[in-house]
SERO-4910 file (N, C-alpha, C, O; in steps of 0.05 Angstrom, whole numbers):
BEGIN
 pado doro    nc1    nc2    nc3   cac1   cac2   cac3    cc1    cc2    cc3    oc1    oc2    oc3
  Unk    A   2248   2140   1430   2223   2140   1415   2204   2160   1429   2201   2159   1453
  Unk    A   2190   2176   1414   2171   2195   1424   2143   2183   1424   2135   2171   1404
  Unk    A   2129   2186   1446   2102   2176   1448   2083   2197   1437   2083   2220   1445
  Unk    A   2066   2189   1418   2047   2207   1406   2026   2216   1427   2020   2200   1445
  Unk    A   2016   2241   1425   1997   2250   1445   1973   2231   1447   1963   2227   1469
  Unk    A   1963   2220   1425   1940   2202   1426   1947   2177   1442   1930   2167   1457
  Unk    A   1971   2167   1438   1980   2143   1453   1981   2150   1483   1973   2134   1500
  Unk    A   1992   2173   1490   1995   2181   1518   1967   2183   1531   1963   2175   1553
  Unk    A   1948   2195   1516   1921   2198   1526   1908   2171   1530   1894   2167   1550
  Unk    A   1912   2153   1511   1900   2127   1513   1912   2112   1537   1897   2099   1552
  Unk    A   1938   2114   1541   1951   2101   1564   1941   2112   1590   1936   2097   1609
  Unk    A   1938   2139   1591   1928   2151   1616   1899   2143   1621   1892   2138   1644
  Unk    A   1883   2141   1600   1855   2132   1604   1854   2103   1613   1838   2096   1631
  Unk    A   1871   2086   1602   1872   2058   1611   1880   2056   1640   1869   2040   1655
  Unk    A   1900   2072   1648   1909   2072   1676   1886   2080   1694   1882   2068   1715
  Unk    A   1872   2102   1687   1850   2111   1703   1828   2089   1706   1817   2086   1727
  Unk    A   1823   2075   1684   1803   2054   1685   1812   2031   1704   1797   2021   1719
  Unk    A   1838   2024   1702   1849   2003   1719   1848   2012   1749   1841   1997   1766
  Unk    A   1855   2037   1753   1855   2048   1781   1826   2048   1792   1822   2040   1815
  Unk    A   1807   2056   1776   1779   2056   1785   1770   2027   1792   1756   2023   1812
  Unk    A   1778   2008   1775   1770   1980   1779   1783   1970   1805   1769   1958   1822
  Unk    A   1809   1975   1809   1822   1966   1833   1809   1977   1858   1804   1963   1877
  Unk    A   1803   2003   1858   1791   2015   1881   1763   2005   1887   1755   2003   1910
  Unk    A   1749   1998   1866   1721   1988   1870   1722   1959   1879   1703   1950   1892
  Unk    A   1743   1944   1872   1744   1915   1879   1757   1910   1907   1753   1889   1918
  Unk    A   1772   1930   1917   1787   1925   1942   1769   1915   1965   1778   1898   1980
  Unk    A   1745   1925   1967   1727   1917   1989   1707   1895   1980   1690   1887   1996
  Unk    A   1709   1887   1955   1689   1869   1945   1699   1840   1942   1685   1821   1949
  Unk    A   1724   1837   1932   1735   1810   1927   1758   1805   1946   1771   1824   1955
  Unk    A   1763   1780   1953   1786   1774   1971   1812   1779   1956   1814   1780   1932
  Unk    A   1833   1782   1972   1860   1786   1961   1866   1815   1957   1851   1833   1967
  Unk    A   1887   1821   1943   1897   1848   1939   1901   1853   1909   1911   1836   1895
  Unk    A   1894   1878   1901   1898   1886   1873   1919   1908   1872   1919   1926   1889
  Unk    A   1937   1907   1852   1957   1927   1848   1959   1932   1818   1951   1915   1802
  Unk    A   1971   1954   1810   1975   1960   1782   2004   1962   1776   2019   1976   1789
  Unk    A   2013   1948   1755   2041   1948   1746   2041   1956   1717   2020   1961   1704
  Unk    A   2065   1957   1705   2068   1962   1677   2054   1941   1660   2046   1946   1637
  Unk    A   2052   1916   1671   2039   1894   1656   2009   1894   1659   1996   1878   1645
  Unk    A   1998   1910   1677   1969   1910   1681   1963   1905   1711   1979   1912   1728
  Unk    A   1940   1894   1716   1930   1890   1744   1941   1864   1754   1940   1843   1741
  Unk    A   1952   1864   1778   1961   1841   1793   1941   1835   1815   1934   1853   1830
  Unk    A   1931   1810   1816   1912   1803   1837   1923   1779   1852   1925   1757   1841
  Unk    A   1931   1784   1877   1939   1763   1894   1913   1752   1907   1902   1764   1925
  Unk    A   1904   1729   1897   1877   1720   1902   1872   1712   1931   1850   1715   1942
  Unk    A   1893   1702   1945   1888   1693   1972   1892   1715   1992   1911   1731   1990
  Unk    A   1874   1717   2011   1878   1736   2033   1902   1727   2049   1907   1703   2051
  Unk    A   1917   1746   2060   1941   1739   2076   1934   1720   2098   1914   1723   2112
  Unk    A   1950   1699   2102   1946   1679   2123   1962   1687   2148   1977   1706   2148
  Unk    A   1957   1672   2169   1969   1678   2195   1999   1683   2195   2008   1704   2205
  Unk    A   2016   1665   2183   2045   1670   2183   2052   1696   2169   2071   1710   2177
  Unk    A   2038   1703   2147   2043   1728   2133   2038   1752   2151   2055   1769   2154
  Unk    A   2014   1752   2164   2007   1775   2181   2024   1776   2206   2031   1798   2214
  Unk    A   2031   1754   2217   2047   1753   2241   2076   1763   2235   2088   1777   2251
  Unk    A   2086   1756   2212   2113   1766   2204   2112   1796   2201   2130   1810   2212
  Unk    A   2092   1807   2187   2090   1836   2184   2087   1849   2211   2100   1870   2216
  Unk    A   2071   1838   2229   2068   1850   2256   2094   1851   2271   2101   1872   2283
  Unk    A   2109   1828   2272   2133   1827   2287   2155   1846   2276   2169   1859   2291
  Unk    A   2157   1847   2249   2177   1865   2237   2170   1893   2243   2187   1910   2250
  Unk    A   2144   1900   2240   2135   1928   2246   2142   1936   2275   2153   1957   2279
  Unk    A   2136   1919   2294   2141   1925   2322   2171   1928   2328   2179   1945   2343
  Unk    A   2186   1910   2316   2215   1911   2321   2228   1936   2308   2246   1948   2320
  Unk    A   2219   1943   2285   2229   1968   2273   2222   1992   2289   2239   2010   2294
  Unk    A   2197   1994   2298   2188   2018   2312   2202   2021   2339   2203   2043   2351
  Unk    A   2213   1999   2350   2228   2001   2375   2255   2015   2371   2266   2027   2389
  Unk    A   2266   2013   2346   2293   2024   2342   2294   2049   2324   2315   2062   2323
  Unk    A   2272   2055   2311   2272   2079   2293   2267   2104   2309   2256   2103   2331
  Unk    A   2274   2127   2298   2267   2153   2310   2236   2155   2312   2222   2143   2296
  Unk    A   2227   2170   2332   2198   2172   2337   2183   2184   2314   2159   2177   2311
  Unk    A   2195   2201   2297   2180   2213   2276   2175   2194   2252   2160   2200   2234
  Unk    A   2188   2170   2253   2183   2150   2232   2164   2128   2242   2164   2122   2266
  Unk    A   2149   2117   2224   2132   2095   2231   2136   2072   2211   2144   2077   2188
  Unk    A   2130   2048   2219   2129   2025   2202   2099   2020   2197   2086   2006   2213
  Unk    A   2089   2031   2176   2060   2032   2171   2051   2008   2155   2063   2000   2135
  Unk    A   2029   1995   2165   2019   1971   2152   1991   1974   2140   1979   1954   2131
  Unk    A   1980   1998   2140   1953   2002   2130   1952   2013   2102   1970   2010   2086
  Unk    A   1929   2027   2097   1926   2040   2072   1936   2069   2075   1941   2077   2098
  Unk    A   1940   2084   2054   1933   2078   2026   1957   2065   2011   1976   2056   2024
  Unk    A   1954   2063   1985   1975   2052   1968   1997   2073   1964   1994   2096   1973
  Unk    A   2018   2065   1951   2037   2084   1939   2032   2084   1909   2027   2064   1897
  Unk    A   2034   2108   1898   2026   2111   1870   2044   2131   1856   2050   2152   1867
  Unk    A   2051   2124   1831   2065   2143   1814   2048   2144   1788   2051   2126   1771
  Unk    A   2032   2165   1786   2014   2167   1762   2029   2168   1736   2022   2154   1717
  Unk    A   2051   2185   1734   2065   2185   1708   2075   2158   1699   2076   2151   1676
  Unk    A   2084   2142   1719   2094   2115   1712   2071   2095   1710   2075   2072   1701
  Unk    A   2047   2103   1719   2023   2086   1719   2028   2060   1735   2023   2038   1725
  Unk    A   2037   2064   1759   2042   2042   1778   2029   2049   1805   2032   2071   1815
  Unk    A   2014   2030   1815   2003   2033   1842   2008   2006   1857   1999   1985   1849
  Unk    A   2023   2009   1879   2031   1985   1895   2022   1989   1924   2017   2011   1933
  Unk    A   2021   1967   1938   2014   1968   1966   2034   1951   1982   2029   1927   1986
  Unk    A   2056   1962   1992   2075   1947   2008   2062   1937   2034   2044   1949   2045
  Unk    A   2071   1914   2043   2062   1903   2069   2069   1922   2091   2052   1927   2109
  Unk    A   2093   1933   2091   2102   1953   2111   2116   1976   2096   2133   1971   2079
  Unk    A   2108   2000   2103   2121   2024   2092   2135   2039   2114   2122   2047   2133
  Unk    A   2161   2042   2113   2175   2059   2132   2174   2088   2121   2184   2094   2099
  Unk    A   2160   2105   2136   2154   2132   2126   2152   2151   2150   2145   2143   2172
  Unk    A   2158   2176   2145   2155   2196   2166   2125   2202   2169   2110   2204   2150
  Unk    A   2117   2206   2194   2089   2213   2199   2081   2238   2183   2058   2240   2173
  Unk    A   2099   2257   2181   2093   2282   2166   2086   2276   2137   2070   2291   2125
  Unk    A   2099   2256   2125   2094   2249   2097   2068   2234   2093   2060   2229   2070
  Unk    A   2055   2226   2115   2029   2213   2113   2006   2232   2112   1983   2225   2107
  Unk    A   2011   2258   2117   1990   2278   2118   1983   2288   2090   1987   2311   2083
  Unk    A   1973   2269   2074   1966   2276   2046   1939   2264   2041   1930   2245   2054
  Unk    A   1926   2275   2020   1901   2263   2010   1908   2242   1989   1926   2247   1972
  Unk    A   1895   2220   1990   1900   2199   1969   1925   2183   1975   1934   2180   1998
  Unk    A   1937   2172   1954   1960   2154   1956   1985   2169   1966   1988   2193   1962
  Unk    A   2003   2153   1979   2029   2164   1987   2047   2167   1963   2045   2152   1944
  Unk    A   2064   2187   1964   2085   2190   1944   2107   2170   1950   2118   2170   1971
  Unk    A   2112   2151   1931   2132   2130   1938   2159   2141   1944   2175   2128   1958
  Unk    A   2166   2165   1934   2192   2176   1939   2196   2187   1967   2218   2195   1975
  Unk    A   2174   2187   1983   2176   2195   2011   2182   2171   2029   2187   2174   2053
  Unk    A   2180   2146   2018   2185   2123   2034   2215   2120   2040   2231   2126   2023
  Unk    A   2221   2112   2064   2249   2106   2071   2255   2077   2063   2277   2071   2054
  Unk    A   2235   2060   2065   2238   2032   2057   2210   2019   2052   2190   2028   2064
  Unk    A   2209   1999   2035   2186   1982   2032   2193   1954   2040   2215   1944   2033
  Unk    A   2175   1941   2054   2180   1914   2063   2157   1896   2054   2134   1903   2057
  Unk    A   2164   1873   2043   2144   1854   2034   2148   1827   2048   2171   1818   2052
  Unk    A   2126   1814   2055   2126   1787   2064   2116   1770   2041   2093   1775   2032
  Unk    A   2132   1752   2031   2125   1738   2006   2099   1722   2010   2095   1708   2029
  Unk    A   2081   1726   1990   2056   1711   1989   2061   1683   1979   2076   1678   1960
  Unk    A   2049   1663   1993   2053   1636   1984   2039   1632   1957   2049   1616   1941
  Unk    A   2017   1647   1951   2002   1642   1926   2014   1656   1902   2009   1648   1880
  Unk    A   2031   1677   1907   2042   1692   1884   2069   1704   1891   2072   1728   1892
  Unk    A   2089   1687   1895   2116   1697   1904   2129   1714   1883   2145   1732   1890
  Unk    A   2124   1710   1857   2137   1726   1836   2129   1756   1839   2144   1773   1830
  Unk    A   2106   1762   1850   2098   1790   1853   2118   1804   1870   2124   1828   1865
  Unk    A   2128   1791   1891   2148   1804   1909   2176   1802   1899   2192   1821   1901
  Unk    A   2184   1778   1889   2211   1773   1881   2218   1784   1853   2242   1789   1847
  Unk    A   2198   1788   1836   2203   1796   1808   2190   1823   1803   2204   1843   1797
  Unk    A   2164   1825   1806   2149   1849   1799   2157   1873   1816   2163   1894   1805
  Unk    A   2157   1869   1842   2163   1892   1859   2193   1899   1859   2201   1921   1864
  Unk    A   2209   1879   1853   2238   1884   1850   2243   1902   1826   2262   1918   1826
  Unk    A   2226   1901   1806   2228   1918   1783   2215   1945   1789   2226   1966   1782
  Unk    A   2191   1945   1802   2176   1970   1805   2187   1988   1827   2186   2013   1824
  Unk    A   2196   1977   1849   2204   1994   1872   2228   2013   1865   2227   2036   1873
  Unk    A   2249   2004   1852   2269   2023   1844   2259   2044   1824   2267   2067   1825
  Unk    A   2241   2035   1806   2229   2054   1787   2214   2075   1802   2213   2098   1792
  Unk    A   2201   2068   1824   2186   2088   1840   2204   2104   1858   2194   2123   1871
  Unk    A   2229   2098   1859   2248   2114   1876   2248   2106   1905   2257   2121   1922
  Unk    A   2239   2082   1912   2240   2072   1940   2268   2062   1945   2276   2042   1933
  Unk    A   2283   2075   1964   2312   2069   1965   2319   2042   1976   2341   2032   1970
  Unk    A   2302   2030   1993   2309   2004   2005   2284   1986   2003   2262   1995   2008
  Unk    A   2289   1962   1995   2267   1942   1992   2276   1917   2007   2296   1905   1999
  Unk    A   2261   1908   2027   2267   1884   2042   2245   1863   2037   2222   1870   2038
  Unk    A   2254   1839   2033   2236   1816   2027   2240   1795   2048   2262   1786   2053
  Unk    A   2218   1787   2061   2218   1765   2080   2202   1742   2068   2179   1746   2060
  Unk    A   2214   1718   2067   2201   1696   2053   2195   1673   2072   2213   1657   2078
  Unk    A   2170   1671   2082   2163   1649   2101   2163   1622   2088   2160   1602   2102
  Unk    A   2165   1620   2062   2167   1593   2049   2194   1581   2055   2196   1556   2058
  Unk    A   2215   1597   2057   2242   1587   2059   2257   1595   2084   2279   1585   2090
  Unk    A   2245   1613   2100   2259   1623   2124   2284   1640   2116   2304   1638   2130
  Unk    A   2281   1655   2096   2304   1672   2086   2292   1697   2074   2268   1701   2072
  Unk    A   2310   1715   2065   2302   1739   2053   2326   1755   2042   2348   1744   2041
  Unk    A   2320   1779   2034   2342   1796   2023   2333   1825   2026   2310   1832   2026
  Unk    A   2354   1842   2028   2350   1871   2028   2364   1883   2004   2388   1878   1999
  Unk    A   2349   1899   1989   2360   1911   1965   2362   1941   1968   2345   1954   1981
  Unk    A   2384   1953   1958   2388   1982   1961   2406   1992   1938   2413   1976   1920
  Unk    A   2413   2017   1939   2431   2030   1920   2420   2029   1891   2430   2014   1874
  Unk    A   2399   2045   1886   2387   2046   1860   2407   2058   1840   2420   2078   1845
  Unk    A   2409   2045   1817   2427   2055   1796   2413   2050   1769   2395   2034   1767
  Unk    A   2423   2064   1749   2411   2062   1722   2422   2038   1708   2446   2031   1710
  Unk    A   2404   2024   1693   2412   2002   1676   2398   2005   1649   2379   2021   1648
  Unk    A   2406   1991   1629   2391   1992   1603   2361   1985   1606   2345   1994   1590
  Unk    A   2355   1968   1626   2327   1960   1631   2312   1979   1649   2289   1975   1656
  Unk    A   2326   2001   1658   2313   2020   1676   2326   2019   1703   2345   2004   1707
  Unk    A   2317   2035   1723   2329   2035   1749   2327   2007   1762   2306   1994   1761
  Unk    A   2349   1999   1775   2350   1973   1789   2366   1977   1815   2381   1996   1818
  Unk    A   2362   1959   1834   2378   1959   1858   2405   1946   1852   2407   1925   1839
  Unk    A   2426   1959   1861   2453   1949   1856   2463   1930   1877   2481   1914   1872
  Unk    A   2452   1933   1902   2463   1918   1924   2441   1899   1935   2418   1907   1939
  Unk    A   2449   1874   1940   2431   1854   1951   2446   1841   1974   2468   1831   1971
  Unk    A   2432   1841   1998   2444   1827   2021   2424   1806   2031   2402   1813   2040
  Unk    A   2431   1781   2027   2414   1759   2035   2416   1753   2065   2437   1759   2077
  Unk    A   2395   1742   2076   2396   1735   2105   2379   1710   2109   2362   1703   2093
  Unk    A   2385   1696   2131   2369   1673   2140   2354   1681   2165   2364   1696   2181
  Unk    A   2330   1670   2169   2316   1675   2194   2333   1666   2217   2346   1645   2216
  Unk    A   2334   1682   2238   2351   1678   2261   2373   1698   2262   2384   1703   2283
  Unk    A   2381   1709   2239   2401   1730   2238   2389   1758   2242   2365   1761   2237
  Unk    A   2405   1777   2250   2397   1805   2249   2398   1815   2220   2415   1807   2205
  Unk    A   2379   1832   2213   2379   1843   2186   2377   1873   2189   2363   1884   2206
  Unk    A   2392   1887   2171   2392   1916   2171   2375   1927   2149   2379   1921   2125
  Unk    A   2355   1942   2157   2336   1955   2138   2341   1985   2140   2335   1997   2161
  Unk    A   2351   1997   2119   2360   2025   2119   2381   2028   2141   2403   2017   2138
  Unk    A   2375   2043   2163   2395   2047   2184   2391   2031   2209   2405   2035   2228
  Unk    A   2372   2012   2208   2364   1999   2233   2366   1969   2231   2356   1957   2212
  Unk    A   2379   1957   2251   2382   1928   2252   2359   1916   2269   2354   1926   2291
  Unk    A   2346   1896   2259   2325   1882   2274   2330   1852   2273   2343   1842   2255
  Unk    A   2320   1838   2294   2323   1809   2295   2302   1796   2277   2280   1806   2273
  Unk    A   2310   1773   2266   2291   1757   2251   2285   1731   2267   2274   1712   2255
  Unk    A   2291   1730   2292   2284   1707   2309   2254   1704   2310   2239   1724   2311
  Unk    A   2245   1679   2312   2217   1672   2317   2198   1683   2296   2175   1689   2302
  Unk    A   2207   1687   2271   2189   1693   2250   2177   1667   2240   2191   1647   2236
  Unk    A   2151   1666   2235   2138   1641   2228   2143   1633   2199   2150   1650   2182
  Unk    A   2140   1607   2194   2142   1596   2167   2115   1586   2158   2098   1580   2175
  Unk    A   2111   1585   2132   2087   1572   2122   2088   1543   2126   2110   1531   2125
  Unk    A   2066   1531   2132   2064   1502   2134   2070   1489   2107   2063   1501   2087
  Unk    A   2082   1465   2107   2087   1451   2082   2060   1445   2069   2041   1437   2082
  Unk    A   2059   1448   2042   2034   1442   2028   2028   1412   2030   2046   1396   2032
  Unk    A   2002   1405   2031   1995   1376   2033   2006   1361   2008   2007   1371   1986
  Unk    A   2014   1336   2013   2024   1319   1991   2002   1301   1981   1982   1298   1994
  Unk    A   2007   1291   1957   1987   1273   1945   1969   1287   1926   1970   1312   1923
  Unk    A   1952   1272   1913   1934   1283   1892   1910   1296   1905   1893   1306   1890
***
């Protein structure tokens, strides 16, 4: 199906409006805003201690084993593909320092891997939404760490499907095992878990 020029212009204008909104809200409201094919995703809760500690430990462990020219980056900016109208913010981006020397968002196709620590408040964003978006953005490896369950998975080998690009390979792991992300094995020992939610009404 061919998209009419008016439709394409309208879609581009809508994306620009969503992007402007997200950028204006990032420092105003708690949580994180991202843009997907479905619209704006808002993870309302700010990351809690186990989330941040998991990201810190994985980042440090990766940087001990990766080549010096690569970093496990946990800051800004986002990764963005304007033609696809997607803007995401991985918890950790494995990327070459040279590919960070850009104005604005990172090109997602320069990432070696994206790593997410599952949010307790919106787990589907990591397990469903980003599983769809990251292969579409051309990110070759996607690793998910889930402090709710003490487990995770690494996805790789992007291939075409009728629903669009998807990861063909999934390797599950339990906390305590070594996990391979791209070319590097890291320990998952001593990664924190979320506390059990309170019971009762």
